[in-house]
C-alpha positions as CSV (number, residue, x, y, z in Angstrom):
1,M,-18.3,-35.0,15.2
2,A,-19.0,-37.8,17.4
3,N,-21.9,-40.3,18.0
4,Y,-23.7,-39.5,21.3
5,K,-25.9,-41.8,23.5
6,T,-29.0,-40.3,25.0
7,A,-30.3,-41.1,28.5
8,M,-32.7,-43.6,26.8
9,G,-30.1,-45.5,25.2
10,K,-30.5,-44.2,21.6
11,V,-27.3,-43.4,19.5
12,V,-27.4,-39.9,18.0
13,D,-24.9,-39.2,14.9
14,M,-24.5,-35.3,15.2
15,A,-22.5,-35.1,11.9
16,A,-25.5,-36.8,10.0
17,L,-27.9,-34.5,11.9
18,T,-26.0,-31.4,11.2
19,A,-25.7,-32.1,7.4
20,K,-29.4,-33.1,7.3
21,N,-30.5,-29.7,8.7
22,E,-27.8,-27.3,7.3
23,K,-30.3,-25.6,4.9
24,T,-32.9,-25.0,7.6
25,R,-33.5,-21.5,8.9
26,A,-31.9,-20.9,12.2
27,V,-33.7,-19.8,15.1
28,G,-33.2,-16.1,15.9
29,N,-33.2,-12.8,14.2
30,M,-30.1,-13.1,12.0
31,K,-31.8,-14.3,8.9
32,V,-29.3,-17.2,8.3
33,N,-29.5,-20.9,7.9
34,A,-27.9,-23.5,10.2
35,R,-24.8,-23.4,8.0
36,G,-24.4,-19.6,8.2
37,D,-25.5,-18.6,4.8
38,T,-27.6,-15.3,4.7
39,I,-31.1,-16.1,3.4
40,D,-34.2,-14.1,2.4
41,A,-37.7,-14.5,3.8
42,Q,-38.4,-17.5,1.5
43,G,-35.2,-19.4,2.5
44,R,-33.2,-18.7,-0.6
45,I,-29.4,-18.2,-0.1
46,I,-28.4,-14.6,-0.7
47,K,-24.9,-14.9,0.4
48,T,-22.8,-18.0,1.3
49,A,-21.0,-18.4,4.5
50,T,-17.7,-18.8,2.5
51,A,-18.3,-15.7,0.6
52,K,-18.9,-13.8,3.9
53,V,-15.6,-15.2,5.4
54,N,-13.7,-13.9,2.1
55,D,-15.2,-10.4,2.3
56,S,-14.3,-10.1,6.0
57,Y,-10.7,-11.4,5.5
58,N,-10.4,-8.9,2.4
59,K,-11.5,-6.0,4.7
60,T,-9.0,-6.9,7.5
61,V,-6.1,-7.6,5.3
62,G,-4.9,-4.2,3.7
63,N,-1.9,-5.6,1.9
64,R,-2.7,-6.1,-1.9
65,S,-0.1,-8.8,-2.1
66,A,-2.1,-11.0,0.4
67,Q,-5.3,-10.7,-1.9
68,P,-6.0,-13.6,-4.3
69,V,-5.1,-13.0,-7.8
70,R,-6.9,-15.3,-10.4
71,N,-5.6,-15.8,-13.9
72,K,-3.2,-13.0,-13.9
73,Q,-0.1,-13.7,-16.1
74,K,3.3,-12.9,-14.4
75,A,5.1,-10.2,-16.2
76,S,8.0,-11.5,-18.2
77,V,11.5,-10.4,-17.0
78,P,13.3,-8.2,-19.4
79,P,16.5,-9.6,-21.0
80,V,19.8,-8.5,-19.4
81,P,21.6,-6.4,-21.9
82,P,25.1,-7.7,-22.9
83,K,28.1,-6.4,-21.2
84,P,29.9,-3.7,-23.2
85,T,33.3,-4.9,-24.6
86,I,36.2,-2.6,-24.5
87,D,38.9,-2.8,-27.1
88,L,42.1,-2.9,-25.1
89,S,44.3,-2.0,-28.0
90,Q,42.8,1.5,-28.2
91,L,43.7,2.2,-24.4
92,N,47.0,3.5,-23.2
93,E,49.0,1.5,-20.8
94,I,47.5,3.0,-17.5
95,E,43.9,2.7,-18.8
96,R,44.6,-1.0,-19.7
97,E,45.9,-1.7,-16.2
98,I,42.9,-0.1,-14.7
99,E,40.6,-2.1,-16.7
100,E,42.3,-5.4,-16.0
101,N,42.4,-4.6,-12.3
102,L,38.6,-3.7,-12.3
103,E,37.8,-7.2,-13.7
104,E,40.0,-8.9,-10.9
105,E,38.5,-6.6,-8.2
106,L,34.9,-7.6,-9.3
107,E,35.8,-11.3,-9.1
108,I,37.3,-10.8,-5.6
109,E,34.1,-9.1,-4.5
110,K,31.9,-11.9,-5.8
111,I,34.0,-14.4,-3.9
112,K,33.8,-12.3,-0.6
113,A,30.2,-12.1,-0.9
114,Q,29.6,-15.8,-1.4
115,E,31.8,-16.3,1.6
116,L,29.7,-13.9,3.8
117,K,26.6,-15.8,2.7
118,K,28.0,-19.1,3.7
119,K,28.6,-17.8,7.4
C-alpha cells in the first residue's frame, strides 16, 4: 500500500495502519475482524480467513485430483515382466519366418510412431 498525504499535510502509512488494526473487530453484523477471520463475542478467532478460502475452494472444485494431498506416498510402479523367449529350433520353417517378420514389423512400427511424433 502507499503513503497518503492528508489535507492537513500529515503522511498516513496505510500498510502500517492496516497491520496495526487487523485483529480489531470490524464494524457491521458479520462477526469478523479487519483481516476477515471469523471471531466470537470476546474477539477470539474461530476460523481464519485462509481456512475459509480453502473450504470455499474445495467446495467449488469437484475434481479430487485438484485437492491437495499431504504426505501421501506415491504408489510404486510394478516391474515389467520379461519378454517371453521363443526357441526357434523347435519351430518349423513357416513359424520361424513368421516370428522373425513379427520382430521386424514391430521395429518398423516403432520407427513410424517416432516419425509421426516429430511432425
